[in-house]
C-alpha positions as CSV (number, residue, x, y, z in Angstrom):
1,M,46.2,74.3,-56.5
2,L,49.4,72.3,-55.6
3,P,49.2,68.5,-55.6
4,L,49.1,67.0,-52.2
5,N,52.3,65.1,-52.9
6,T,54.1,68.4,-53.5
7,I,53.1,69.6,-50.0
8,K,53.9,66.3,-48.3
9,E,57.4,65.9,-49.9
10,I,58.8,69.4,-49.1
11,I,61.1,69.8,-46.2
12,P,59.6,72.8,-44.4
13,L,61.7,75.8,-43.5
14,A,62.4,75.6,-39.7
15,E,65.0,78.5,-39.5
16,V,67.6,80.4,-41.4
17,N,71.2,81.1,-40.2
18,V,72.8,83.6,-42.6
19,P,76.6,83.4,-42.5
20,G,78.0,86.9,-41.6
21,F,74.7,88.1,-40.2
22,T,75.0,88.0,-36.4
23,N,72.5,90.6,-35.1
24,R,69.6,88.1,-34.9
25,I,66.2,88.0,-33.2
26,Q,64.1,84.8,-33.4
27,G,60.4,85.2,-33.1
28,K,57.7,82.6,-33.1
29,V,57.5,82.6,-36.9
30,R,60.2,84.9,-38.2
31,D,64.0,85.0,-38.0
32,I,64.9,88.7,-37.9
33,Y,68.3,90.3,-38.6
34,L,69.0,93.9,-37.7
35,C,71.1,95.7,-40.4
36,D,71.8,99.4,-39.7
37,G,68.4,101.0,-40.3
38,Y,66.9,97.9,-41.8
39,R,65.2,94.8,-40.5
40,V,65.5,91.6,-42.5
41,L,62.3,89.5,-42.0
42,I,62.7,85.9,-42.9
43,T,59.3,84.2,-42.7
44,T,59.8,80.5,-41.8
45,D,57.3,77.7,-41.9
46,R,57.0,77.6,-38.1
47,V,53.4,77.7,-36.8
48,S,52.3,78.9,-33.4
49,A,49.0,78.7,-31.6
50,F,48.1,79.5,-28.0
51,D,51.4,81.3,-27.7
52,Q,53.5,78.2,-28.5
53,V,55.4,77.1,-31.5
54,L,53.8,73.7,-32.4
55,G,55.4,72.6,-35.7
56,L,56.0,73.4,-39.4
57,I,53.5,74.0,-42.2
58,P,55.0,73.6,-45.7
59,F,55.0,76.8,-47.8
60,K,53.4,78.8,-45.0
61,G,56.3,81.2,-44.8
62,Q,56.2,82.0,-48.6
63,V,52.5,82.5,-48.5
64,L,52.7,84.9,-45.5
65,N,55.5,86.9,-47.0
66,Q,54.2,87.3,-50.5
67,L,50.6,87.9,-49.3
68,S,51.8,90.7,-46.9
69,A,53.7,92.3,-49.8
70,W,50.5,92.1,-51.9
71,W,48.4,93.7,-49.2
72,Y,51.0,96.5,-48.6
73,E,50.6,97.5,-52.3
74,K,46.8,97.4,-52.0
75,T,46.7,99.7,-49.0
76,T,49.3,102.4,-49.8
77,D,46.6,105.0,-50.2
78,I,45.5,104.4,-46.6
79,I,48.8,104.3,-44.8
80,P,52.5,103.8,-45.8
81,S,54.3,100.6,-44.9
82,A,57.8,99.9,-43.7
83,M,58.4,97.6,-46.7
84,V,61.5,98.3,-48.8
85,L,62.2,95.2,-50.8
86,V,61.2,91.6,-51.3
87,P,64.5,89.9,-52.4
88,D,63.2,86.4,-51.9
89,P,59.7,84.8,-51.6
90,N,60.3,84.2,-47.9
91,V,62.1,87.5,-47.2
92,M,61.1,91.1,-46.8
93,I,63.5,94.0,-46.1
94,V,61.8,96.7,-44.0
95,R,62.8,100.0,-42.4
96,D,63.8,99.6,-38.8
97,L,61.4,101.9,-37.1
98,P,60.3,102.6,-33.5
99,T,57.3,100.5,-32.8
100,I,54.0,101.3,-31.2
101,P,53.8,98.8,-28.3
102,I,50.2,97.7,-29.0
103,E,48.7,94.9,-31.0
104,V,45.7,96.5,-32.8
105,I,43.1,93.8,-33.2
106,V,40.0,94.7,-35.3
107,R,37.0,92.4,-35.1
108,G,34.0,92.2,-37.4
109,Y,32.4,89.0,-35.9
110,I,32.1,87.5,-32.5
111,T,34.0,84.2,-32.6
112,G,37.1,82.3,-31.4
113,V,38.3,79.5,-29.2
114,T,41.1,81.1,-27.2
115,K,40.7,82.6,-23.7
116,T,41.2,86.1,-25.2
117,S,38.6,85.6,-28.0
118,L,35.6,87.8,-28.0
119,W,33.2,84.8,-28.0
120,Y,35.0,83.2,-25.0
121,L,34.7,86.4,-23.0
122,Y,31.1,86.9,-24.0
123,Q,30.3,83.3,-22.9
124,Q,31.7,84.1,-19.5
125,G,29.2,86.9,-19.1
126,E,31.3,89.9,-20.1
127,R,29.2,92.5,-21.9
128,R,31.9,95.2,-22.0
129,P,35.0,93.3,-23.1
130,Y,37.8,95.7,-23.7
131,G,35.5,98.4,-22.5
132,I,33.2,98.1,-25.5
133,P,29.5,97.5,-24.9
134,L,28.0,94.5,-26.7
135,P,24.3,93.8,-27.0
136,E,22.6,90.8,-25.5
137,R,21.7,87.7,-27.4
138,L,24.6,87.6,-29.8
139,H,25.4,84.2,-31.3
140,K,28.7,82.7,-32.0
141,N,30.2,83.6,-35.4
142,A,27.6,86.3,-36.0
143,P,28.6,89.8,-37.3
144,L,29.1,92.5,-34.8
145,P,26.9,95.7,-35.2
146,H,30.1,97.3,-36.5
147,P,33.9,96.5,-36.5
148,I,35.6,97.2,-33.1
149,I,39.2,97.6,-32.0
150,T,40.3,95.5,-29.1
151,P,43.9,96.5,-28.3
152,T,46.4,94.4,-26.3
153,T,50.0,94.9,-25.1
154,K,52.7,93.2,-27.1
155,A,54.2,90.6,-24.7
156,A,57.9,90.1,-24.7
157,G,59.8,86.9,-24.2
158,G,56.9,84.6,-25.0
159,G,54.6,86.0,-22.4
160,H,50.8,86.5,-22.7
161,D,49.4,89.7,-24.2
162,E,47.4,91.9,-21.8
163,R,43.9,93.1,-22.8
164,L,43.4,96.8,-22.7
165,T,40.5,99.3,-22.9
166,R,41.0,102.4,-24.9
167,S,40.9,104.5,-21.8
168,E,43.5,102.4,-20.0
169,L,45.8,102.6,-23.0
170,L,45.6,106.4,-23.0
171,R,45.7,106.8,-19.2
172,R,48.9,104.7,-18.9
173,G,50.5,106.8,-21.7
174,L,51.2,103.8,-23.8
175,V,50.5,105.8,-27.0
176,P,49.9,109.6,-27.2
177,A,46.2,110.4,-27.8
178,D,46.7,112.1,-31.1
179,L,48.8,109.3,-32.5
180,W,46.3,106.6,-31.2
181,E,43.5,108.4,-33.0
182,K,45.4,108.1,-36.3
183,V,46.1,104.4,-35.6
184,E,42.5,103.7,-34.9
185,S,41.4,105.5,-38.1
186,A,44.0,103.6,-40.2
187,A,43.1,100.3,-38.7
188,L,39.4,100.6,-39.4
189,A,40.1,101.8,-43.0
190,L,42.5,98.9,-43.5
191,F,40.0,96.4,-42.2
192,E,37.2,97.8,-44.4
193,R,39.6,97.5,-47.5
194,G,40.4,94.0,-46.4
195,Q,36.7,93.0,-46.1
196,V,36.0,94.4,-49.6
197,L,38.8,92.6,-51.3
198,A,38.1,89.4,-49.4
199,A,34.5,89.5,-50.5
200,R,35.5,89.7,-54.1
201,A,37.4,86.5,-53.5
202,D,34.4,84.8,-51.9
203,L,36.0,85.1,-48.5
204,I,34.9,86.8,-45.3
205,L,37.6,88.7,-43.4
206,V,36.5,88.0,-39.8
207,D,39.1,89.7,-37.7
208,T,42.8,90.6,-37.9
209,K,45.8,92.0,-36.1
210,Y,47.8,95.1,-37.1
211,E,51.1,96.4,-35.8
212,F,52.4,99.9,-36.4
213,G,55.7,101.8,-36.3
214,I,56.4,105.5,-36.3
215,A,58.1,107.5,-39.0
216,N,58.3,111.3,-38.8
217,G,55.7,111.2,-36.0
218,E,53.2,109.4,-38.1
219,P,52.0,105.8,-37.9
220,V,53.4,103.3,-40.5
221,L,52.1,99.8,-41.1
222,I,54.6,97.0,-40.1
223,D,54.6,93.2,-39.8
224,E,52.3,91.0,-41.7
225,V,48.9,92.2,-43.1
226,H,45.7,90.2,-43.6
227,T,47.4,86.8,-43.7
228,P,45.9,83.5,-42.6
229,D,48.2,83.8,-39.6
230,S,47.2,87.2,-38.5
231,S,43.6,87.0,-39.6
232,R,40.5,84.8,-39.7
233,Y,39.0,84.0,-43.1
234,W,35.8,82.1,-43.7
235,L,34.5,80.7,-46.9
236,A,31.7,83.1,-47.9
237,E,29.8,80.6,-50.1
238,S,29.0,78.2,-47.3
239,Y,28.8,80.7,-44.4
240,S,25.0,81.2,-44.2
241,E,24.1,77.5,-44.8
242,R,26.5,76.4,-42.1
243,I,25.4,79.0,-39.6
244,A,21.8,78.0,-40.2
245,R,22.7,74.3,-39.4
246,G,24.5,75.4,-36.3
247,D,27.9,74.3,-37.7
248,E,31.2,76.2,-37.6
249,P,32.1,78.3,-40.7
250,E,34.7,76.8,-42.9
251,S,38.0,78.3,-41.7
252,M,40.7,79.1,-44.2
253,D,43.3,80.2,-41.7
254,K,45.1,79.1,-38.5
255,E,41.8,78.7,-36.7
256,F,41.4,75.3,-38.4
257,L,44.5,74.2,-36.5
258,R,43.5,75.9,-33.3
259,R,40.1,74.1,-33.4
260,W,41.8,70.8,-33.9
261,L,44.1,71.4,-30.9
262,A,41.2,72.5,-28.7
263,E,39.2,69.4,-29.7
264,H,42.2,67.3,-28.6
265,G,42.4,69.1,-25.2
266,Y,45.1,71.6,-25.8
267,R,44.7,75.3,-25.2
268,G,48.2,76.3,-24.4
269,D,48.9,74.4,-21.2
270,G,50.9,71.2,-20.9
271,N,52.4,69.3,-23.9
272,P,50.7,69.8,-27.2
273,P,49.7,66.8,-29.3
274,P,51.8,66.0,-32.3
275,L,50.3,67.4,-35.5
276,P,49.1,64.6,-37.9
277,E,50.2,64.8,-41.5
278,E,46.6,65.3,-42.6
279,I,46.2,68.3,-40.3
280,V,49.5,69.8,-41.5
281,T,48.5,69.2,-45.2
282,Q,45.0,70.7,-44.8
283,T,46.4,73.7,-43.0
284,A,48.9,74.3,-45.9
285,L,46.1,73.9,-48.5
286,R,44.0,76.6,-46.7
287,Y,46.9,79.1,-46.6
288,I,47.6,78.5,-50.3
289,T,43.9,78.8,-51.2
290,V,43.6,82.1,-49.5
291,Y,46.7,83.4,-51.3
292,E,45.3,82.3,-54.7
293,R,41.8,83.6,-54.1
294,L,42.9,87.0,-52.9
295,T,45.7,87.7,-55.4
296,G,44.1,85.9,-58.4
297,K,47.5,84.3,-59.0
298,T,48.5,80.6,-59.0
299,F,50.8,79.9,-56.1
300,I,54.3,79.0,-57.4
301,P,56.6,77.3,-54.9
302,A,60.0,78.8,-54.7
303,A,63.1,76.7,-55.3
304,Q,63.8,74.1,-52.7
305,P,65.6,73.7,-50.3
306,A,64.8,77.2,-49.1
307,E,67.7,78.1,-46.9
308,P,70.5,78.2,-49.5
309,R,68.3,80.3,-51.8
310,I,67.5,82.8,-49.0
311,I,71.2,83.1,-48.0
312,K,72.2,83.8,-51.5
313,A,69.6,86.5,-51.9
314,L,70.5,88.2,-48.6
315,H,74.2,88.1,-49.4
316,A,73.5,89.8,-52.8
317,W,71.3,92.4,-51.1
318,H,74.0,93.1,-48.4
319,E,76.6,93.5,-51.1
320,S,74.4,96.0,-52.9
321,K,74.3,98.1,-49.7
322,S,78.1,97.9,-49.1
323,E,78.6,101.5,-50.4
324,E,76.2,102.7,-47.7
325,G,78.1,100.9,-45.0
326,V,75.2,98.7,-44.0
327,Q,76.3,96.1,-41.5
328,C,74.3,93.1,-40.2
329,T,76.5,92.4,-37.3
330,G,76.2,93.5,-33.7
331,A,75.5,92.5,-30.1
């Protein structure tokens, strides 16, 4: 595990401007460049919660990028991914594919603090959230009878995602029925694989989000996979004891940060409180711990500062594609 001073002394990666690359999209966490059939995904250290970018978490981008690449390799027998190359610890080159306009959320437990979380909806009296019947007398942080899929729209421009039922999704023609069945099957298989490998690392994969593209009419896995940003992880060794005491499970993901924000009165409205150094450091440690437990590898920080290193790697990749005429400029 990294010394605390290493985490505290790093200058987190806020953004990357690649000279000569102009076709850029900036998401909450990633800087994306479009390059003639490819997408260059640069995962920064920006952290978002409640649909707002709230600050920077050291090494977060490297963890997310390298962990996603690891999961892609562990799930190729279930579904292909869009990944082409990882030219830098913070960068992934992927195929530029048409996307399925749905966030596919798979939940194995009833939990959460956001207004879209299953536990929040259940507390409000909903017994068929997302059109899925839930039994009475469920307790917070308890396993569901079986994993469920709760789809949402993918909001553009920083808006809020819209909850969907399966029937609404199909009735509105958001995804063809035969393609959606393949997405559902892949999502549940991915989640099962994730839970198995997490259990081997003494972690519980609680829930997660998948995004899919389309290649040759078939679903393809895109975006991050089973990271502490897109998933909830709990420590398995303390789960039962903490639940018996009525305590929250030990979160090893962004939920740790969400809970701190909620405890300080912030759930997405108004101005967020500044993140204390201790909260930033503890969040970083959780991300690194998940990486090390899952992969069985020691986390090795990439050379700092990150931006010059990333620019050099991307210029080298672009040069290697020059014979193909790949360009990273455009409107």
